[in-house]
Structures are given as structure tokens and as C-alpha cells.
C-alpha positions as CSV (number, residue, x, y, z in Angstrom):
1,X,-53.8,-57.4,-31.8
2,X,-53.1,-57.2,-35.5
3,X,-56.1,-57.1,-37.8
4,X,-56.6,-58.8,-41.1
5,X,-56.1,-55.5,-42.8
6,X,-52.7,-55.1,-41.1
7,X,-51.5,-58.4,-42.6
8,X,-53.1,-57.5,-46.0
9,X,-51.5,-54.1,-46.4
10,X,-48.1,-55.6,-45.3
11,X,-48.5,-58.2,-48.0
12,X,-49.4,-55.6,-50.6
13,X,-46.2,-53.7,-49.7
14,X,-44.3,-56.9,-50.2
15,X,-45.9,-57.4,-53.6
16,X,-45.1,-53.9,-54.6
17,X,-41.5,-54.4,-53.7
18,X,-41.3,-57.6,-55.7
19,X,-42.9,-55.9,-58.7
20,X,-40.1,-53.3,-58.5
21,X,-37.5,-56.1,-58.5
22,X,-39.2,-57.5,-61.6
23,X,-39.0,-54.1,-63.3
24,X,-35.4,-53.8,-62.3
25,X,-34.5,-56.6,-64.7
26,X,-35.2,-54.0,-67.5
27,X,-33.6,-50.7,-67.9
28,X,-34.7,-48.7,-64.8
29,X,-33.6,-45.1,-64.0
30,X,-31.9,-44.2,-60.7
31,X,-35.0,-42.6,-59.2
32,X,-37.0,-45.7,-59.6
33,X,-34.2,-47.9,-58.2
34,X,-34.2,-45.5,-55.2
35,X,-37.9,-45.9,-54.8
36,X,-37.5,-49.7,-55.1
37,X,-35.0,-49.6,-52.2
38,X,-37.5,-47.6,-50.1
39,X,-40.2,-50.1,-50.8
40,X,-37.9,-52.9,-49.6
41,X,-37.1,-51.0,-46.4
42,X,-40.8,-50.2,-45.9
43,X,-41.7,-53.8,-46.1
44,X,-39.0,-54.7,-43.6
45,X,-40.2,-51.9,-41.2
46,X,-43.8,-53.0,-41.5
47,X,-43.0,-56.6,-40.8
48,X,-41.0,-55.5,-37.8
49,X,-43.8,-53.3,-36.6
50,X,-46.3,-56.2,-36.8
51,X,-43.9,-58.5,-34.8
52,X,-43.6,-55.7,-32.2
53,X,-47.4,-55.4,-31.9
54,X,-47.8,-59.2,-31.5
55,X,-45.1,-59.3,-28.8
56,X,-46.7,-56.2,-27.0
57,X,-43.9,-53.8,-27.7
58,X,-44.4,-50.2,-28.8
59,X,-43.4,-49.6,-32.4
60,X,-43.8,-45.8,-32.2
61,X,-40.0,-45.3,-32.0
62,X,-39.6,-47.5,-35.1
63,X,-42.0,-45.4,-37.1
64,X,-40.5,-42.1,-35.8
65,X,-37.1,-43.3,-37.0
66,X,-38.4,-44.5,-40.3
67,X,-40.2,-41.2,-41.1
68,X,-36.8,-39.5,-41.4
69,X,-35.7,-41.9,-44.1
70,X,-39.1,-42.1,-45.8
71,X,-39.8,-38.4,-46.2
72,X,-36.1,-37.6,-47.1
73,X,-36.1,-40.2,-49.9
74,X,-39.4,-38.9,-51.2
75,X,-37.8,-35.5,-51.4
76,X,-34.7,-36.8,-53.2
77,X,-36.9,-38.8,-55.6
78,X,-38.8,-35.7,-56.7
79,X,-35.5,-33.8,-56.9
80,X,-34.5,-36.3,-59.6
81,X,-37.6,-36.0,-61.7
82,X,-38.7,-32.3,-61.3
83,X,-37.0,-30.1,-63.8
84,X,-38.1,-26.6,-62.8
85,X,-34.9,-25.0,-61.4
86,X,-36.7,-22.9,-58.7
87,X,-38.5,-26.0,-57.4
88,X,-35.4,-28.1,-57.4
89,X,-33.7,-25.4,-55.3
90,X,-36.6,-25.6,-52.8
91,X,-36.4,-29.4,-52.7
92,X,-32.6,-29.1,-52.2
93,X,-33.3,-26.9,-49.2
94,X,-35.8,-29.3,-47.9
95,X,-33.3,-32.2,-48.1
96,X,-31.0,-30.1,-45.8
97,X,-33.6,-28.7,-43.4
98,X,-35.8,-31.8,-42.9
99,X,-33.2,-33.9,-41.0
100,X,-32.5,-30.9,-38.7
101,X,-36.3,-30.4,-38.2
102,X,-36.8,-34.1,-37.4
103,X,-34.0,-34.0,-34.9
104,X,-35.4,-31.0,-33.1
105,X,-38.9,-32.4,-33.0
106,X,-38.0,-35.9,-32.0
107,X,-35.4,-35.2,-29.4
108,X,-36.4,-31.7,-28.3
109,X,-40.3,-31.7,-28.3
110,X,-42.1,-35.0,-28.4
111,X,-39.4,-37.5,-27.6
112,X,-38.4,-40.7,-29.5
113,X,-41.1,-42.9,-28.0
114,X,-44.0,-40.5,-28.5
115,X,-45.8,-39.9,-31.8
116,X,-44.3,-37.0,-33.6
117,X,-47.2,-35.4,-35.3
118,X,-45.2,-32.3,-36.4
119,X,-42.9,-34.5,-38.5
120,X,-45.9,-36.2,-40.2
121,X,-47.6,-32.9,-40.9
122,X,-44.4,-31.3,-42.4
123,X,-43.4,-34.4,-44.4
124,X,-46.9,-35.0,-45.7
125,X,-47.4,-31.4,-46.8
126,X,-44.1,-31.5,-48.7
127,X,-44.8,-34.8,-50.4
128,X,-48.2,-33.6,-51.5
129,X,-46.7,-30.3,-52.8
130,X,-43.9,-32.1,-54.7
131,X,-46.4,-34.4,-56.3
132,X,-48.7,-31.6,-57.4
133,X,-45.7,-29.8,-58.9
134,X,-44.8,-33.0,-60.8
135,X,-48.4,-33.2,-62.0
136,X,-48.1,-29.6,-63.3
137,X,-44.9,-30.4,-65.0
138,X,-46.5,-33.3,-66.9
139,X,-49.6,-31.3,-67.9
140,X,-47.5,-28.3,-69.0
141,X,-45.2,-30.4,-71.2
142,X,-45.3,-29.3,-74.8
143,X,-45.7,-32.8,-76.2
144,X,-48.4,-35.3,-75.1
145,X,-47.3,-37.9,-72.5
146,X,-48.9,-41.3,-72.3
147,X,-49.7,-41.2,-68.6
148,X,-51.0,-44.8,-68.5
149,X,-47.5,-46.1,-69.2
150,X,-45.7,-43.6,-67.0
151,X,-44.5,-45.0,-63.6
152,X,-43.8,-41.7,-62.0
153,X,-47.4,-40.5,-62.7
154,X,-48.9,-43.5,-60.8
155,X,-46.4,-43.1,-58.0
156,X,-47.4,-39.4,-57.7
157,X,-51.1,-40.4,-57.8
158,X,-50.7,-42.9,-55.0
159,X,-48.7,-40.4,-52.8
160,X,-51.3,-37.6,-53.3
161,X,-54.2,-40.0,-52.5
162,X,-52.7,-41.4,-49.4
163,X,-51.0,-38.4,-47.9
164,X,-53.9,-36.1,-48.4
165,X,-55.8,-38.3,-46.0
166,X,-52.8,-39.3,-43.8
167,X,-52.0,-35.6,-43.1
168,X,-55.1,-34.7,-41.0
169,X,-55.4,-38.1,-39.3
170,X,-51.8,-38.6,-38.3
171,X,-51.5,-34.9,-37.4
172,X,-54.3,-35.2,-34.9
173,X,-53.5,-38.8,-33.8
174,X,-52.3,-37.8,-30.3
175,X,-55.5,-35.8,-29.7
176,X,-57.8,-38.6,-31.1
177,X,-56.1,-41.3,-29.1
178,X,-56.4,-39.3,-25.9
179,X,-60.0,-38.1,-26.4
180,X,-61.7,-40.2,-29.1
181,X,-60.1,-43.6,-29.1
182,X,-63.0,-45.4,-30.9
183,X,-63.0,-42.9,-33.7
184,X,-59.3,-43.1,-34.0
185,X,-59.5,-46.9,-34.5
186,X,-62.2,-46.6,-37.1
187,X,-60.3,-44.0,-39.1
188,X,-57.2,-46.2,-38.9
189,X,-59.2,-48.9,-40.8
190,X,-59.9,-46.3,-43.5
191,X,-56.2,-45.4,-43.6
192,X,-55.1,-49.0,-44.0
193,X,-57.4,-49.3,-46.9
194,X,-55.8,-46.3,-48.5
195,X,-52.4,-47.8,-47.8
196,X,-53.5,-50.9,-49.8
197,X,-54.7,-48.6,-52.7
198,X,-51.4,-46.6,-52.7
199,X,-49.1,-49.6,-52.8
200,X,-51.3,-51.2,-55.5
201,X,-50.7,-48.1,-57.6
202,X,-47.0,-48.4,-56.9
203,X,-47.2,-52.0,-58.1
204,X,-48.9,-51.0,-61.3
205,X,-46.3,-48.2,-61.7
206,X,-43.5,-50.7,-61.9
207,X,-45.3,-53.2,-64.0
208,X,-47.1,-50.9,-66.5
209,X,-44.2,-50.7,-68.9
210,X,-42.9,-54.2,-68.9
211,X,-45.0,-55.4,-71.9
212,X,-44.0,-52.3,-73.8
213,X,-40.3,-52.8,-73.1
214,X,-40.5,-56.5,-74.1
215,X,-42.3,-55.7,-77.4
């Protein structure tokens, strides 16, 4: 059965997507438009996943498919905003390798209808790494940057916060479900709260500069 938190975090994702549409009425760079599209797709996927749970269908295959798009888009997003040439080359390699890795893991190791922990581990590690590199780029900038009004900073903050906790949980999900189901369910509640926090930060990221632009 779907918990209240499930509906709540799905609603927060919807609000985050709507905030990105409001922000799109102003001048928004391509990487934020791309992130907005990902938010819209995420909202659709989560609504579909909730419907599948309510109708007693497995949504594992849906999430396995979505992970390919989600982690690839995160990589391309950071490719657009990170300026260090060596790191950009690494991200470019990631954009080529990750779909191949996903195909091998999904169809050659775990299967499409089983939870693919290797994909989560690899994708989460890369997202955290790219976010940390972006942090370093900000703090190493020669001129001071007003972080409170910088959407990319809040997006990176949300990604680091969530995926640092998502990595160990989702990486061990198969083991926890098979051996410690009660613990897995309790940790899932914590993870859903972190999802709410992350998408709240995304919402702020898209709205934080609206007043400045209008003024």
C-alpha cells in the first residue's frame, strides 16, 4: 500500500516541476531547461509507480528503465556547467560508457524486473562526484559568487544530500529485503523524507532568482 509519505514526495516533485515552468517564463539557460524536463519526466514516472503499486503491479522495471535516463541527464547537466577541461572529458566518457554499462547490468546480470543495485551504485557515485567538483569550481572562482541566488548551487546541494544516503541504501536493497525487511522499510521512510528535502531544494533553486530578475 502507498504511504502518506509516498503521496507527499510525489506532490513535492510535482511542485518542483511547476516551479521550473514558472522560472522558464524568464531567461533560463539550456542546462536548467534540461533539468526542468527531467523533473517533468520524474513526476510522470513517480505517478505511474504509485498507480502500479496500488494495482499490485511491480514497478521495478519502470525504475530500472528510468535510471538510465536520470543518471545520463545528470551527467549531461554537469557537462554543461563544469568548465574544467579534464573533468569535462571524464564526464563525456561517462555519457558514452554509462548506457553500455546499464545495458550489460540490466540484461546480462540482474535482469529487467530485478533491482539493479550496480546501476544505482555507479550512478550515485558519479552524481556525487560531479556535484563535489562543481562545489570546488564555485569556491575556487576568483570572484565571490552569491550562492543564495545561484540555482545550480542548490541543485548540487540537493543531489549531494540525497545520493549520499541513497547510495548505501539502494546499493544494499536486495540484501536488506531478503534478510532484514523491517529495517529496509524503516530506512525507506528516511529516504522518502530525504526525497522531499531534495525536491524542495530544487523548487527553491528555480524560484530563488525570480524576484531578482523582476526587479
